[in-house]
N, C-alpha and C positions, 0 to 999 in steps of 0.2 A: 730252689725252694722245696717243693715236694708236698706230700700230704702229711699233716701233723698227726702223730700217733702217741699213745701212751703205752709203754711196755709194763705190764703188770707181772711181777715175778717175786718169788720168795728169795731169789738169789740176785740182788742188785749188782753185785760185783761182776757177774757175767754180763749183765746188760751194759754195764759201763765198758767192759772190754770190747764189746761189739759196736760201741759208739752210740747207743740210744740216748736221746736228749731228755726225754720225759720218762722217768722211771718211778713207778709206784710200787712200794713194797707190798707184796700180797700177804695173804693169811697164812698159808702153809705150803711146803714144797709140793705135796701131793695135790693140793687144791688151792692154787693161788687166789682164786676168786671166791673161795668159800666152799664148804662141804654141801653138795646138793642133797645129801641124805639127812642132814641135820634138821632140827626142829624149826619152829617159827621165828625164833630170834635170829637165826642164820639169814633169813630174808632181809632183815634190817642191816645186817653186816654187809651183805652183798650190795644192797642199794647204796649204802654209804660209800662203798668202794667205787661204784660206778659214778656217783656224784662227784667224788674226789677226782676221778680221772677226767670227767667233763670240765671241772674247774681248771685242771692242768692244761687241757687243750686250749682253753681261752686265755692262758697266761703266756707271756714271753718268759723264756727260761734261758739260763746259761747252759752251755753244753754239759752233759752228764749230770743233770740235776736229779737227785733222788728225793722223793717225797714220801713221808710216812702216812699211813692211813690214820685219820682222826676219828675218834669215837662219836 
């Protein structure tokens, strides 16, 4: 079994190559979870990303499932 994880990355193809089961497409290659130096709107983007990842942890998935971030 193991510990359920979500792989947040801007490069889901690489995550699939290493066999990650829950893959969430991140914001950008340099900052997959959002730019920490950006303005207040960025906080909402980062929160949505974390909430989406938590939803993924609670879901049964097929191997190599890639989820997109929703606004």
